[in-house]
N, C-alpha and C positions, 0 to 999 in steps of 0.2 A: 521525354525520362530524365532526371537526375544522372550525373555520369556513375555514380558510384552505385545506382540502380543499373541500371544494364550491363553495368563490370557484373554485379553480382550474378545477375542473369545468365550471363556468358559461364560463368562457372559451372554454374546448375547444369546448363545443357554439355559441357566437358564432359562433369562426372556422369550425364544422361548418355552422352554418345559410346560411353565404353560399353555400355550391354545393350542399349537399341539404338543404334546409330538412324535408321530410318523416322524415329520420333525425334531425335536429335535433328534431323534434316529439318524438319517440320516446321520446329521451336526456332530455328535459326532463320529459317523464311518470311517467318510469324514477326522476328523481331528485327529484322531488316525492311521491313514495310513499315513497320513502330517508327522505327529510326530514320527513316529515309531522309538524307539531307545530312546527317552526322557523318563524318568521313572515316573517322577512328573507330566508331561503333561499328560501320558497315568493313573496311578494312578490316575489323578482327572478326568480323562473324561471319566474312566471305573468306577470308583463311581457314575457319574452323568448318565451313561448308566444304572446302576445296578436300580438307582432309575425311571429313566425314563421309562424301561421295565418292572417294578414293579407295576408301572401306568398303564402300556398296559396289566395289568396281563398274563403276561409271567414270571412269579414267578422262574421257572426252570432255564431261561437263564438270570434275574436279580441274582439270588444267584453266577452262573459264574463269571459273570459281578465284582460285589461284592468282591469276594476273589480273584480275580486280583488284584483288588483293591487297600486288605491288603497287597497282597503279593511285590507290588512294592512298594507300600509307604514306607512299612519297609526296599524295599532295597536304596528309593532314602532319606530317611529322620530318617530310625531307629525305632527300635522296639516301646519304647516308647516315640515317638514325639507325640503332642496334635493331627498333620494332621492322621499320624496311627490312634492315637486312635480313632477320629473321623470316621475314615473309619472302623476300626471295631464296632462302634458301630451301623451304618448303616447296615451293616452284620447281626448283634445280632438281629435286628430290621427284616430282612428276615426271619429267621430261628424261630423266633417266631411265623412271620404271617403261616410259614409251620408245625408250631405244636411241633418243635423241639426245647424245653424251656429249656432242660438244657445245650444245647448248645447254645442258646442267654444267657442263665444267666452267661457262663462260658466266653464268649464273654465280657458281659457286665462287670463284674466282671473286667479282664482285664484291657478295656479299665478305667475303672474306677481308677484302683489302680495306672494306667498310669500317667494320667492328675492329680493324684494327686502329684504324684515324681514330676513331669517337673510342674507344675503349681502352687501349694500351693491347703491346704486344703479347702480356701475359695474363689474360682474362681469361676466364672460365669460359667466357661466350667466344674469342677466338678459338679457344680449342675444340669446342663445338663445329665448328666452322670447318675449324682443320679437320676432324671426324667426318662431317658431310661430304667435303669436296674428294676425301681419302678413297670416297667407295665409288664416286666416279672413276677415277683415275682406276681403281680395280676394276671396273667393267670395259675399259679400254686395252686392259691388261698392260698398263704402265705400273708394273709393281713398284719401280725405284719411287715413283716421282709420290705413288698412294705411301710407301714406307717413311719416306722422307715428311709426309704431313702429319702421320700417323706419331710418328717420333718428336715433331715440334707438341703435339695435342697431348702426348705422355707426359713431357718433360713439364706442362704447363699444370696438368691435374697432379701430378706427384708432388709438386709444389704446394698444394693446399693442405689446410689442414680445417673441418676434418676430410678424408679422403672422399669424392665425390664418387658413384657407383658409376659414371660413366668410364673412370679408368678401368674397369674390367671388359667395356666395351673394346678399348682403343687397346688392350692387350691383347683379344682373342682374336682383332682385324691383323694384327701386327703377327701373330701365331701362323693363320691362314694364308697369310703372305710369304712367310719361311716357307711353308711346303711348298707353295704353288713354284718358288724357287727350287725346292729341290733341299731345302738346309732343315730336316726332319727334326735332326733334335732339337734346334734354337728355337723350331715349333713347338716342341714340346714343351720346353722350359718355360715362353709366354703362357701357352694355354694354362699348367699349372697356377703361373703368377696369375690367369683372370680367374683362374679356379679360388684361387686363394681369394684374393681383393672380392669377389662377388659370395662365398661361402661366409665369410666375417662381416661383409654390410647387409647383405640380404637374406641369407640366411636360404630355407628351402624355399626355392624360388626359381619360377620357369628359367631364367637367365643361368640360375644356377646351375641348372638339369643340361642348358643347354652348351655351359662351359664344360661341365663332365662329359656329355658325346662328342664336343671337338677334341678334347684332349683322349678320349678314348680311339675314337678314329686313327688321332697321328698316332699313337702308341701302335696302333695295327699296324699302322704304313711304317712304322719302325723297325717292326718283327717281336714287337713287345707283347705278343698274344695274351699271356696271363693276365701282366696288368689293365691290358685294353680289356680283357671281360670284363673282369671285377668291376672297372670305372665304368663298362658299358650298362652293367648290372645296376650298378647305383642310379645311373643318367635314369635308365627306365624309372628305374623304382620310384624315382622322384617325380618322374613325368605322371607316374600312376596316382601316387601318393596326394598330387596338385588333381588330381581330376581330369588331367590330359594325356590320360594312357592310350586312348584311340584318335590323338594328334595325327598331323600327316610328320613333325617331327618324331617322337614318340616310336613310331612306324620303320621311320628309315634308322632311326636309332638299334631300333629291336632287330632287322635286319643283319645290322654292322656285327650285333651281340652273335647273331648267327653263326656268322662268318667266323669269327674267331673261336665259336666251342668248335664248332665242325675242323677246324686248322688243328686247336689242342688236340682234338680227338684223333685225327690223324696221325699226331706225332705220340699219340698217347698219355697225353696230359691230361685227358677229361678226369 
């Protein structure tokens, strides 16, 4: 199969994976069989297969697929290539989900260093690597290093035109770190910025609803019960409008909304 053909096939499978991951797994295994000996195709297919298997909660198999993807990508594109570094990031994420934070950080650092060397310090892929790596440091409860990495990513994305939606994720995560460090007012300010970015770029979207929820929870932590309740009402309504009203996230924010309403009722403000 010509390269353009298998690349097109991978794009089709990626779309299929959003709704039917089990079917995508079968399609990827079929493609791997047909393209045996094609290291680049196999590396990309194994990477996608790993992410599909992770969605299907088959984490051990996902780890094996992503480890093989990195090996094949190194052979096809070289140790420090952007494609190899991105495969390493996906592998690092699996290790983090398994609780192996040290291995996740080791791989994340290698990916970040490789992307800086190949793309330059101000590249969007470098910002993405910083964002991914910060999550591992957050899990380790090393909030200072997680915040340092997120600030670096923020600086890169804020300099880009048009603004990438990843900036909203970066601001959201910075807000959570501020909350963890007891700096609620700073956390609220960052959640407001994240909400503005996501509302402007994405409109009514699950990420916008998530930012509304995080802002509402932060406001409640700061004792701003009325605004917290109004914000959480908007959050739950948006999840419902998106057909996700029964999701785990929507339910958690609905419970937070109930807490706010109970507090306002106790204060005679309901």
